MARKEPA-500562 format. One record per residue: x, y, z of N, C-alpha, C in turn; residue number from 0. Coordinates in Angstrom, 3 decimals. Layout:
residues N
((X,Y,Z),(X,Y,Z),(X,Y,Z),NUM)
...
end
This chain:
residues 278
((6.849,-6.638,0.089),(7.777,-6.217,-0.837),(9.003,-7.067,-0.863),0)
((9.325,-7.738,-2.163),(10.327,-8.705,-2.091),(11.846,-7.931,-2.494),1)
((12.816,-8.600,-2.212),(13.977,-8.161,-2.589),(14.328,-8.618,-4.182),2)
((14.678,-7.444,-4.732),(14.645,-7.673,-6.237),(15.963,-7.111,-6.832),3)
((16.617,-6.434,-5.925),(17.960,-5.433,-6.463),(18.901,-5.479,-5.399),4)
((20.018,-6.073,-5.731),(21.229,-6.144,-4.684),(22.296,-5.178,-5.411),5)
((22.940,-4.462,-4.552),(23.973,-3.686,-5.031),(25.345,-4.249,-4.173),6)
((26.331,-4.392,-4.725),(27.548,-4.626,-3.725),(28.627,-3.612,-4.367),7)
((29.286,-3.066,-3.208),(30.196,-1.918,-3.289),(31.588,-2.685,-3.064),8)
((32.452,-2.961,-3.965),(33.581,-3.514,-3.460),(34.969,-2.852,-3.782),9)
((35.822,-2.552,-3.167),(37.207,-2.048,-3.249),(38.355,-2.871,-3.540),10)
((38.306,-4.233,-3.138),(39.135,-5.355,-3.357),(38.671,-6.647,-3.600),11)
((39.377,-7.121,-4.590),(38.902,-8.513,-5.046),(39.056,-9.543,-3.790),12)
((39.960,-9.557,-3.079),(40.242,-10.632,-2.240),(39.752,-10.305,-0.682),13)
((40.077,-9.132,-0.282),(39.629,-8.729,1.096),(37.871,-8.628,0.736),14)
((37.234,-8.380,-0.142),(35.951,-8.153,-0.090),(34.920,-9.451,-0.698),15)
((35.932,-10.572,-0.346),(35.026,-11.958,-0.888),(34.057,-12.369,0.112),16)
((33.902,-11.741,1.304),(32.937,-12.264,2.205),(31.479,-11.338,1.653),17)
((31.714,-10.297,1.103),(30.651,-9.357,0.483),(29.983,-9.967,-0.618),18)
((30.835,-10.767,-1.600),(30.613,-11.422,-2.623),(29.657,-12.657,-2.423),19)
((30.367,-13.422,-1.040),(29.745,-14.512,-0.880),(28.088,-14.115,-0.115),20)
((28.215,-12.937,0.352),(26.895,-12.641,0.892),(25.864,-12.390,-0.254),21)
((26.319,-11.589,-0.867),(25.454,-11.316,-2.096),(24.931,-12.688,-2.907),22)
((25.782,-13.703,-3.024),(25.593,-14.724,-3.749),(24.306,-15.534,-2.908),23)
((24.627,-15.541,-1.355),(23.762,-16.426,-0.806),(22.334,-15.830,-0.836),24)
((22.216,-14.346,-0.565),(20.756,-13.692,-0.686),(20.232,-13.745,-2.171),25)
((21.196,-13.644,-3.214),(20.592,-13.845,-4.467),(20.111,-15.539,-4.940),26)
((20.495,-16.417,-4.296),(20.322,-17.725,-4.484),(19.031,-17.968,-3.791),27)
((18.516,-17.164,-2.644),(17.503,-17.407,-1.983),(16.341,-16.481,-2.563),28)
((16.498,-15.531,-2.930),(15.369,-14.401,-3.496),(15.263,-14.479,-4.857),29)
((16.343,-14.770,-5.714),(16.365,-14.672,-7.139),(16.577,-13.194,-7.574),30)
((17.274,-12.358,-6.605),(17.239,-11.039,-6.709),(18.447,-10.695,-7.787),31)
((18.235,-9.589,-8.644),(19.566,-9.116,-9.480),(20.672,-8.629,-8.638),32)
((21.659,-8.997,-8.980),(23.070,-8.341,-8.361),(23.740,-7.387,-9.147),33)
((23.979,-6.387,-8.715),(24.965,-5.526,-9.720),(26.144,-5.257,-8.639),34)
((27.262,-5.587,-9.026),(28.503,-5.284,-8.478),(29.261,-4.186,-8.981),35)
((29.371,-3.176,-7.830),(29.932,-2.171,-8.508),(31.431,-2.147,-7.973),36)
((32.668,-2.230,-8.986),(33.906,-2.482,-8.565),(34.545,-0.781,-8.621),37)
((34.665,-0.376,-7.359),(35.310,0.890,-7.185),(36.558,1.170,-6.944),38)
((37.397,1.740,-8.194),(38.796,2.079,-8.121),(38.962,3.401,-7.411),39)
((39.562,3.683,-6.532),(39.751,5.036,-5.900),(41.161,5.399,-6.284),40)
((41.255,6.638,-6.580),(42.336,7.457,-7.129),(42.570,8.589,-6.138),41)
((43.759,8.935,-6.177),(44.175,10.229,-5.262),(43.552,11.529,-5.709),42)
((43.235,12.272,-4.674),(42.392,13.520,-5.036),(42.913,14.340,-5.858),43)
((42.567,15.115,-7.237),(43.181,15.861,-7.979),(43.918,17.104,-7.253),44)
((44.745,17.455,-8.066),(45.753,18.681,-7.581),(45.342,19.866,-8.775),45)
((45.562,21.007,-8.192),(45.239,22.129,-9.047),(46.564,22.386,-9.931),46)
((46.456,22.722,-11.400),(47.445,23.030,-12.179),(48.222,24.226,-11.481),47)
((49.338,24.667,-11.592),(49.973,25.846,-11.343),(50.696,26.210,-12.748),48)
((51.402,27.243,-12.655),(52.446,27.770,-13.946),(53.348,26.756,-14.387),49)
((53.753,25.752,-13.326),(54.449,24.800,-13.725),(53.935,23.394,-14.132),50)
((52.762,23.587,-14.342),(51.908,22.133,-14.797),(51.660,21.346,-13.575),51)
((51.146,20.232,-14.015),(50.851,19.328,-12.942),(52.183,18.537,-12.394),52)
((52.486,18.256,-11.074),(53.884,17.760,-10.475),(53.843,16.434,-11.229),53)
((55.141,16.234,-11.574),(55.366,14.859,-12.254),(55.220,13.660,-11.027),54)
((55.488,14.067,-9.969),(55.271,12.887,-8.891),(53.925,12.433,-8.572),55)
((52.887,13.543,-8.958),(51.401,13.090,-8.828),(51.037,12.435,-10.261),56)
((51.565,12.772,-11.288),(51.163,12.152,-12.581),(51.586,10.716,-12.400),57)
((53.098,10.645,-12.125),(53.247,9.173,-11.809),(52.500,8.396,-10.786),58)
((52.026,8.974,-9.813),(51.197,8.041,-8.921),(49.917,8.121,-9.530),59)
((49.472,8.996,-10.410),(48.298,8.667,-10.820),(48.054,7.456,-11.915),60)
((49.271,7.295,-12.826),(49.389,6.153,-13.690),(49.612,5.001,-12.865),61)
((50.241,4.815,-11.679),(50.595,3.876,-11.071),(49.147,3.266,-10.428),62)
((48.378,4.011,-9.925),(46.860,4.098,-9.543),(45.971,3.233,-10.454),63)
((46.081,3.981,-11.594),(45.035,3.473,-12.908),(45.710,2.059,-13.189),64)
((47.196,1.779,-12.970),(47.536,0.165,-13.298),(46.776,-0.728,-12.279),65)
((46.959,-0.326,-10.976),(46.204,-1.131,-9.818),(44.838,-1.268,-9.531),66)
((44.188,-0.025,-10.495),(42.626,-0.357,-10.414),(42.308,-1.447,-11.429),67)
((43.082,-1.145,-12.719),(42.997,-2.064,-14.016),(43.189,-3.790,-13.508),68)
((44.217,-4.003,-12.647),(44.591,-5.128,-12.152),(43.419,-5.549,-11.084),69)
((42.812,-4.784,-10.379),(41.973,-5.143,-9.423),(40.623,-5.465,-10.104),70)
((40.429,-4.782,-11.076),(38.984,-5.207,-11.991),(39.232,-6.729,-12.451),71)
((40.515,-6.803,-13.050),(40.454,-8.185,-13.764),(40.682,-9.282,-12.745),72)
((41.284,-8.997,-11.673),(41.360,-10.100,-10.288),(39.839,-10.184,-9.919),73)
((38.909,-8.980,-9.605),(37.626,-9.372,-9.483),(36.924,-10.183,-10.544),74)
((37.183,-9.918,-11.773),(36.196,-10.763,-12.753),(36.758,-12.269,-12.504),75)
((37.934,-12.532,-12.194),(38.262,-13.904,-12.045),(37.755,-14.691,-10.837),76)
((37.788,-13.728,-9.848),(37.020,-14.007,-8.606),(35.629,-14.378,-8.615),77)
((34.606,-13.568,-9.571),(33.486,-13.706,-9.894),(33.355,-15.061,-10.441),78)
((34.015,-15.217,-11.355),(34.059,-16.441,-12.453),(33.984,-17.689,-11.598),79)
((35.366,-17.710,-10.670),(35.629,-18.723,-9.664),(34.384,-19.134,-8.758),80)
((33.543,-17.988,-8.292),(32.571,-18.199,-7.494),(31.325,-18.536,-7.935),81)
((31.257,-18.395,-9.313),(30.192,-18.726,-10.527),(28.898,-17.561,-9.671),82)
((29.143,-16.345,-9.491),(28.430,-15.415,-9.230),(28.088,-14.649,-10.149),83)
((26.606,-14.734,-10.437),(26.160,-14.202,-11.913),(25.788,-12.759,-11.339),84)
((26.406,-11.836,-11.825),(25.706,-10.399,-11.659),(26.426,-9.477,-12.665),85)
((25.927,-8.238,-12.636),(26.275,-7.180,-13.356),(27.434,-6.362,-12.901),86)
((28.611,-6.392,-13.616),(29.782,-5.848,-13.036),(29.778,-4.409,-13.628),87)
((30.141,-3.557,-12.854),(30.194,-2.230,-13.116),(31.453,-1.623,-12.550),88)
((32.004,-1.158,-13.561),(33.542,-0.663,-13.217),(33.534,1.227,-12.997),89)
((34.083,1.367,-11.899),(34.011,2.900,-11.508),(35.260,3.299,-11.410),90)
((35.988,4.587,-11.547),(36.904,5.220,-11.292),(36.535,6.530,-10.399),91)
((37.059,6.760,-9.342),(36.808,7.920,-8.536),(37.684,8.362,-7.729),92)
((37.802,9.730,-7.582),(38.658,10.378,-6.678),(38.228,10.020,-5.588),93)
((39.042,9.868,-4.289),(38.312,9.752,-3.073),(37.649,10.776,-2.388),94)
((37.818,12.060,-2.897),(36.951,13.146,-2.569),(35.686,12.872,-3.082),95)
((35.551,12.082,-4.074),(33.622,11.855,-4.681),(33.295,10.399,-4.219),96)
((33.879,9.608,-3.432),(33.705,8.287,-3.254),(32.313,8.346,-2.346),97)
((32.182,9.022,-1.519),(30.624,9.258,-0.727),(29.505,9.516,-1.723),98)
((29.591,10.227,-2.550),(28.660,10.497,-3.485),(28.295,9.486,-4.501),99)
((29.341,8.925,-4.910),(29.176,7.681,-5.840),(28.490,6.592,-5.229),100)
((29.186,6.313,-3.789),(28.189,4.938,-3.117),(26.940,5.335,-3.165),101)
((26.606,6.518,-2.333),(25.187,6.926,-2.272),(24.302,6.771,-3.558),102)
((24.681,7.380,-4.427),(23.950,6.988,-5.599),(23.803,5.607,-6.201),103)
((24.835,4.925,-6.132),(24.477,3.372,-6.267),(23.379,2.624,-5.450),104)
((23.588,3.244,-4.003),(22.553,2.558,-3.214),(21.259,3.052,-3.130),105)
((21.072,4.209,-4.060),(19.771,4.776,-3.917),(18.815,3.666,-5.111),106)
((19.527,3.110,-5.769),(19.160,2.378,-6.908),(18.893,0.878,-6.641),107)
((18.856,0.441,-5.610),(18.938,-0.904,-5.232),(18.001,-1.222,-3.831),108)
((17.252,-2.366,-3.732),(16.687,-2.578,-2.387),(17.760,-2.523,-1.240),109)
((18.923,-3.352,-1.326),(19.820,-3.623,-0.504),(21.157,-3.334,-0.750),110)
((21.881,-2.672,-0.314),(23.286,-2.355,-0.594),(24.642,-3.553,0.376),111)
((25.360,-4.135,-0.065),(26.302,-5.096,0.613),(27.486,-4.255,0.622),112)
((28.170,-4.205,1.839),(29.448,-3.831,1.697),(30.586,-4.508,3.002),113)
((31.754,-4.735,2.623),(32.429,-5.454,3.584),(32.626,-4.452,4.936),114)
((32.670,-5.076,6.034),(32.851,-4.327,7.353),(34.452,-3.863,6.978),115)
((35.020,-2.696,7.968),(36.266,-1.922,7.650),(37.002,-2.660,8.485),116)
((37.005,-3.882,8.879),(38.102,-4.504,9.652),(38.481,-3.695,11.042),117)
((39.911,-3.828,11.114),(40.232,-2.889,12.316),(40.519,-1.390,12.196),118)
((40.714,-1.067,10.879),(41.009,0.091,10.575),(39.649,1.069,10.016),119)
((38.921,1.688,11.061),(37.542,2.369,10.754),(37.637,3.330,9.891),120)
((39.067,3.964,9.356),(38.956,4.798,8.366),(39.395,4.277,7.157),121)
((39.168,3.187,6.659),(39.319,2.371,5.714),(38.199,2.951,4.620),122)
((38.478,2.967,3.370),(37.193,3.088,2.402),(36.026,2.732,2.505),123)
((35.997,1.283,3.156),(34.750,0.772,3.443),(33.978,1.391,4.485),124)
((34.510,2.132,5.439),(33.797,2.885,6.516),(33.197,4.172,5.966),125)
((33.743,4.682,5.048),(33.050,5.726,4.129),(31.982,5.296,3.337),126)
((32.186,4.091,2.818),(31.226,3.592,1.902),(30.058,3.048,2.698),127)
((30.200,2.507,3.857),(28.898,1.972,4.746),(28.195,3.302,4.937),128)
((29.066,4.453,5.339),(28.361,5.603,5.915),(27.567,6.415,4.822),129)
((28.002,6.335,3.733),(27.436,7.170,2.618),(26.359,6.257,2.272),130)
((26.245,4.990,2.059),(24.993,4.036,1.677),(23.852,4.340,2.682),131)
((24.548,4.404,4.165),(23.434,4.297,4.984),(22.782,5.632,5.216),132)
((23.328,6.908,5.185),(23.051,7.971,5.229),(22.540,8.714,4.111),133)
((23.049,8.296,2.849),(22.619,9.409,1.566),(21.868,8.334,0.705),134)
((21.368,7.260,1.186),(20.600,6.503,0.144),(18.917,6.248,0.425),135)
((18.547,6.276,1.781),(17.291,5.808,2.080),(17.136,4.375,2.076),136)
((18.157,3.511,1.821),(17.977,2.192,1.710),(18.899,1.378,2.808),137)
((18.534,0.248,3.096),(19.269,-0.582,4.168),(20.694,-0.610,3.660),138)
((21.595,-1.332,4.504),(23.007,-1.768,4.022),(23.279,-2.865,4.961),139)
((23.411,-3.871,4.304),(24.072,-5.132,5.182),(25.640,-5.212,4.847),140)
((26.284,-5.325,6.151),(27.719,-5.422,6.269),(28.256,-6.488,6.519),141)
((28.880,-7.015,5.700),(29.662,-8.411,5.487),(30.885,-8.213,6.520),142)
((30.868,-9.231,7.626),(32.088,-9.413,8.425),(33.142,-9.774,7.340),143)
((34.573,-9.282,7.922),(35.735,-9.736,6.993),(35.949,-11.171,6.884),144)
((35.844,-11.773,7.985),(35.923,-13.373,7.968),(34.635,-14.232,7.650),145)
((33.671,-13.556,7.139),(32.279,-14.061,7.122),(32.534,-15.436,5.850),146)
((32.017,-16.816,6.292),(31.980,-17.595,5.347),(30.601,-17.957,4.846),147)
((30.460,-18.288,3.531),(28.995,-18.528,3.248),(28.159,-19.543,3.940),148)
((26.861,-18.966,4.382),(25.907,-19.560,4.868),(24.511,-18.911,4.777),149)
((23.678,-19.831,5.373),(22.268,-19.265,5.643),(22.006,-17.793,6.016),150)
((21.383,-16.917,5.589),(21.168,-15.610,6.128),(19.758,-15.392,6.136),151)
((18.900,-15.147,7.396),(17.694,-14.793,7.645),(16.791,-15.867,7.939),152)
((17.312,-16.996,8.514),(16.690,-17.946,9.085),(16.454,-17.829,10.429),153)
((17.476,-17.239,11.209),(17.778,-16.893,12.782),(18.177,-15.478,12.914),154)
((17.191,-14.622,13.239),(17.545,-13.246,13.296),(17.369,-12.725,14.845),155)
((18.393,-11.775,15.149),(18.418,-11.108,16.188),(18.161,-9.574,15.968),156)
((17.292,-9.053,16.741),(16.842,-7.593,16.367),(17.325,-6.751,17.765),157)
((18.098,-5.788,17.702),(18.467,-4.767,18.661),(17.581,-3.751,18.667),158)
((16.730,-3.717,19.689),(15.473,-2.782,19.661),(15.501,-1.659,20.954),159)
((15.489,-0.341,20.347),(15.591,0.739,21.206),(14.420,1.529,21.056),160)
((13.314,1.196,20.176),(12.277,2.013,20.062),(12.431,3.262,19.005),161)
((13.532,3.393,18.624),(13.831,4.363,17.912),(13.343,4.563,16.418),162)
((13.425,5.455,15.652),(12.899,5.736,14.358),(13.788,4.717,13.381),163)
((15.118,4.884,13.885),(16.173,4.017,12.962),(16.039,2.509,13.224),164)
((15.862,2.076,14.440),(15.105,0.542,14.705),(14.004,0.162,13.957),165)
((12.915,0.838,14.276),(11.630,0.789,13.502),(11.909,0.575,11.683),166)
((13.066,1.528,11.473),(13.175,1.186,9.890),(14.025,0.020,9.477),167)
((14.936,-0.296,10.478),(15.573,-1.596,10.336),(14.826,-2.861,10.360),168)
((13.826,-2.908,11.338),(12.820,-3.977,11.367),(12.018,-4.207,9.962),169)
((11.684,-2.831,9.681),(10.870,-3.191,8.289),(11.729,-3.721,7.152),170)
((13.074,-3.052,7.248),(13.827,-3.627,5.895),(14.214,-4.858,6.248),171)
((14.363,-5.566,7.342),(14.908,-7.022,7.471),(13.817,-7.536,6.901),172)
((12.510,-7.392,6.944),(11.717,-8.188,6.282),(11.917,-8.689,4.839),173)
((12.847,-8.059,4.086),(13.065,-8.231,2.847),(13.992,-9.569,2.772),174)
((14.769,-9.652,3.840),(15.729,-10.783,3.898),(15.331,-11.924,4.700),175)
((14.465,-11.856,5.738),(14.081,-12.676,6.421),(13.515,-13.849,5.877),176)
((13.472,-15.189,6.171),(12.974,-16.332,5.691),(11.509,-16.318,6.167),177)
((10.674,-17.107,5.361),(9.417,-17.290,5.800),(9.299,-18.141,6.970),178)
((8.491,-17.532,8.188),(8.613,-18.240,9.412),(9.812,-18.260,10.009),179)
((10.829,-17.322,10.017),(12.039,-16.918,10.808),(12.024,-16.937,12.268),180)
((13.056,-17.439,12.851),(12.937,-17.288,14.268),(13.840,-15.941,14.558),181)
((12.872,-15.192,15.260),(13.476,-13.779,15.328),(13.438,-13.413,16.843),182)
((14.739,-12.993,17.472),(14.617,-12.695,18.723),(15.005,-10.964,18.864),183)
((13.937,-10.469,19.484),(13.957,-9.001,19.883),(14.650,-8.928,21.210),184)
((15.631,-8.067,20.999),(16.390,-7.917,22.599),(16.122,-6.221,22.634),185)
((15.829,-5.770,23.858),(16.038,-4.658,24.325),(17.038,-4.610,25.513),186)
((17.766,-3.650,25.813),(18.790,-3.439,26.957),(18.472,-2.397,27.589),187)
((18.304,-2.500,28.944),(18.095,-1.581,29.973),(16.858,-0.702,29.690),188)
((15.899,-1.426,28.989),(14.743,-0.608,28.394),(13.949,-0.461,29.947),189)
((13.278,0.688,29.670),(12.388,1.108,31.066),(10.910,1.124,30.736),190)
((10.186,0.197,31.521),(8.763,0.360,31.335),(8.269,1.697,31.922),191)
((7.249,1.994,30.770),(6.697,3.084,31.354),(7.241,4.346,30.265),192)
((8.307,4.340,29.658),(8.955,5.148,29.139),(8.111,5.630,27.738),193)
((8.144,6.845,27.539),(7.571,7.454,26.117),(7.891,6.319,24.973),194)
((8.929,5.940,24.643),(9.447,5.111,23.306),(9.115,3.723,23.796),195)
((9.139,3.152,24.596),(8.898,1.900,24.999),(7.329,1.322,25.483),196)
((7.020,2.149,26.069),(5.429,2.042,26.624),(5.689,1.090,27.725),197)
((4.556,0.673,28.208),(4.497,-0.393,29.693),(5.237,-1.745,29.267),198)
((5.162,-2.178,28.065),(5.968,-3.388,28.055),(7.145,-3.348,26.963),199)
((8.252,-2.884,27.184),(9.236,-2.820,26.209),(9.435,-4.039,25.264),200)
((9.194,-3.616,24.101),(9.597,-4.743,23.032),(8.530,-5.486,22.666),201)
((7.118,-5.559,23.482),(6.217,-6.376,23.257),(5.496,-5.946,21.702),202)
((5.168,-4.633,21.496),(4.415,-4.449,20.406),(5.334,-4.590,19.332),203)
((6.283,-4.412,19.033),(7.314,-4.927,17.804),(7.243,-6.139,17.771),204)
((7.611,-6.926,18.905),(7.275,-8.378,18.844),(6.283,-9.004,18.085),205)
((5.096,-8.441,18.387),(3.573,-8.695,17.974),(3.503,-8.581,16.513),206)
((4.113,-7.397,16.118),(4.045,-6.910,14.697),(4.855,-7.886,13.907),207)
((5.983,-8.250,14.307),(6.811,-9.211,13.644),(6.081,-10.762,13.647),208)
((5.355,-11.213,14.721),(4.564,-12.397,14.503),(3.448,-12.255,13.678),209)
((3.009,-10.814,13.335),(1.855,-10.904,12.402),(2.336,-11.215,11.112),210)
((3.388,-11.124,10.755),(4.241,-11.256,9.594),(4.483,-12.831,9.307),211)
((4.197,-13.720,10.639),(4.260,-15.102,10.449),(5.605,-15.310,10.777),212)
((6.388,-14.613,11.786),(7.550,-15.038,12.178),(7.324,-15.638,13.574),213)
((8.246,-16.445,14.136),(8.377,-17.021,15.191),(9.177,-16.267,16.112),214)
((8.643,-15.392,17.201),(9.223,-14.220,17.720),(9.466,-14.434,19.240),215)
((10.616,-14.279,19.647),(10.903,-14.361,20.989),(11.545,-12.962,21.741),216)
((10.980,-12.573,22.939),(11.458,-11.117,23.411),(12.267,-11.172,24.505),217)
((13.322,-10.659,24.520),(14.516,-10.921,25.587),(14.693,-9.267,26.040),218)
((14.335,-8.866,27.271),(14.466,-7.687,27.845),(15.723,-7.783,28.842),219)
((16.716,-7.530,28.350),(17.986,-7.789,28.965),(18.804,-6.518,29.787),220)
((19.055,-6.890,31.067),(20.124,-5.851,31.672),(21.429,-5.956,31.231),221)
((22.030,-4.598,31.085),(23.582,-4.530,30.777),(24.268,-5.203,31.732),222)
((24.339,-4.964,33.358),(25.234,-5.495,34.017),(26.535,-5.272,33.776),223)
((26.645,-4.086,33.393),(28.013,-3.499,33.367),(28.510,-3.775,32.001),224)
((27.787,-4.330,30.955),(28.243,-4.594,29.744),(27.645,-3.422,28.639),225)
((28.338,-3.348,27.519),(27.819,-2.189,26.477),(26.473,-2.931,25.726),226)
((25.605,-2.266,25.199),(24.305,-2.772,24.623),(25.071,-3.494,23.338),227)
((26.035,-3.259,22.857),(26.379,-4.224,21.587),(26.883,-5.429,22.158),228)
((27.543,-5.343,23.315),(27.993,-6.908,23.948),(26.782,-7.529,24.361),229)
((25.833,-7.027,24.820),(24.813,-7.720,25.174),(23.896,-8.486,23.764),230)
((23.973,-7.584,22.781),(22.979,-8.220,21.821),(24.236,-9.195,20.962),231)
((25.188,-9.165,20.839),(25.916,-10.056,20.402),(25.845,-11.525,21.091),232)
((26.098,-11.502,22.550),(25.753,-12.468,23.079),(24.465,-13.224,22.917),233)
((23.530,-12.486,22.630),(22.047,-13.256,22.683),(22.207,-13.756,21.136),234)
((23.032,-12.925,20.194),(23.066,-13.752,18.927),(23.791,-15.050,19.074),235)
((24.904,-15.062,19.842),(25.519,-16.187,19.741),(24.706,-17.264,20.638),236)
((23.998,-16.997,21.619),(23.092,-18.027,22.241),(21.868,-18.706,21.427),237)
((21.666,-17.743,20.547),(20.609,-18.128,19.625),(21.201,-18.914,18.232),238)
((22.381,-18.776,18.170),(23.013,-19.335,17.023),(22.657,-18.422,15.608),239)
((22.275,-17.241,15.846),(21.893,-16.302,14.868),(22.516,-16.318,13.729),240)
((21.961,-16.012,12.385),(22.851,-15.913,11.393),(22.565,-14.467,10.754),241)
((22.245,-13.537,11.365),(21.990,-12.274,11.321),(21.745,-11.216,12.474),242)
((22.197,-10.034,12.228),(21.745,-9.183,13.338),(21.175,-7.793,12.532),243)
((20.136,-7.167,13.495),(19.517,-5.971,12.681),(19.410,-4.995,13.669),244)
((20.045,-3.708,12.980),(20.161,-2.552,13.922),(19.652,-1.143,13.398),245)
((19.223,-0.342,13.953),(18.939,0.876,13.560),(20.411,1.616,13.502),246)
((21.116,2.328,12.646),(22.125,2.670,12.330),(22.248,4.264,12.615),247)
((23.182,4.775,13.832),(23.226,6.282,14.147),(22.084,6.677,15.036),248)
((22.297,7.473,15.719),(21.051,8.284,16.370),(21.142,9.532,16.109),249)
((22.042,10.229,15.538),(22.566,11.712,15.357),(22.981,11.794,13.990),250)
((22.808,12.973,13.484),(23.175,13.401,12.255),(24.787,13.264,12.237),251)
((25.562,13.046,11.092),(27.008,12.965,11.216),(27.781,13.778,11.612),252)
((27.475,15.127,11.407),(28.097,16.390,11.943),(28.062,16.326,13.707),253)
((27.136,15.421,14.377),(27.021,15.562,15.746),(27.793,14.534,16.358),254)
((28.480,13.473,15.534),(29.108,12.570,16.103),(30.326,12.342,15.224),255)
((31.184,11.342,15.637),(32.553,10.868,15.003),(32.321,10.043,14.290),256)
((32.678,9.751,12.874),(32.455,8.434,12.182),(32.390,7.229,12.955),257)
((30.961,6.569,12.611),(30.548,5.476,13.434),(30.982,5.210,14.853),258)
((30.128,6.744,15.626),(30.562,6.712,16.950),(29.587,5.631,17.521),259)
((29.631,5.465,18.703),(28.595,4.587,19.754),(28.694,3.301,19.156),260)
((27.283,2.595,19.367),(27.182,0.880,19.131),(27.185,1.021,17.784),261)
((26.898,1.610,16.782),(27.276,1.422,15.345),(28.836,0.767,15.231),262)
((29.601,1.677,15.750),(31.205,1.669,15.537),(31.511,0.137,16.291),263)
((31.162,0.194,17.478),(31.442,-1.105,18.234),(30.921,-2.325,17.420),264)
((29.741,-2.322,16.876),(29.291,-3.451,16.299),(30.158,-3.875,14.938),265)
((30.494,-2.918,14.282),(31.280,-2.854,12.761),(32.428,-3.798,13.384),266)
((32.989,-3.269,14.359),(34.347,-3.784,14.986),(34.084,-5.228,15.335),267)
((33.181,-5.826,16.069),(33.253,-6.862,16.647),(32.230,-7.841,16.136),268)
((31.374,-7.667,15.117),(30.270,-8.707,14.894),(31.000,-9.575,14.019),269)
((30.482,-10.911,13.858),(30.839,-12.123,13.184),(30.040,-12.543,12.260),270)
((28.620,-11.884,12.415),(27.554,-11.966,11.499),(27.006,-10.838,10.627),271)
((26.350,-11.245,9.554),(25.819,-10.259,8.443),(25.322,-9.144,9.485),272)
((25.188,-7.927,9.285),(24.677,-7.060,10.274),(23.750,-5.946,9.207),273)
((22.528,-6.001,9.279),(21.597,-5.050,8.599),(21.621,-3.879,9.397),274)
((22.003,-2.727,8.749),(21.632,-1.325,9.287),(20.828,-0.429,8.535),275)
((19.825,0.133,9.150),(19.256,1.083,8.620),(19.119,2.504,9.493),276)
((18.898,3.669,8.351),(18.653,4.961,9.283),(17.576,5.422,8.840),277)
end
């Protein structure tokens, strides 16, 4: 399967520039159609009472509408400056409806690109990533805040834990991997003979990727007091990787806090495009 449809969910013309650059790089490589969803978020609606809608809320709503109009205009200028050819879709939504909107957008694309939530994990971007990841059945590629345009899919690091999520991520990564890409499969503290990994951790998935024509290296790493995401990031640095692939989450959202565990840590620290699948 080839990459034909890319969706971008954007909430800021300036701060989301890296996501636009990433979409542009992938579109240039694959010829995929790009749909940029400019999402203006409004405060949650309030119920009328016998006195009508509060004047303060109405004023805030009007201010937010003006900000959204300005955001759309700024985004159009940014797209023109970058010469990013895309279909621009404008959305106004209440914050309470944000996740449903993003999940719907993501369901109609091969891949959704969203900017990482920077240091504030409670930014709308965190909600958007979670919604696209858990609500669409499609992969999400997270663009680091400070990512500069460059090649993607030539040198890939895969964090492999033999989970269903990781298997899905490996499959989805084939959409963006270059022909004959250099792929490093990394396991962390994997135990030979375990039910998931088998007698040779990582060997079968490495062989699977090699059959797709990629140049695959397997690294079974010990954590040595480090977290799994720190190990994967170090390998990515050693390999001069341009992309990291992970299975996102291991539990339903009600069983863990927003972006718990390695997914949250990786989003916070990663400097490369990060492909997540669930």
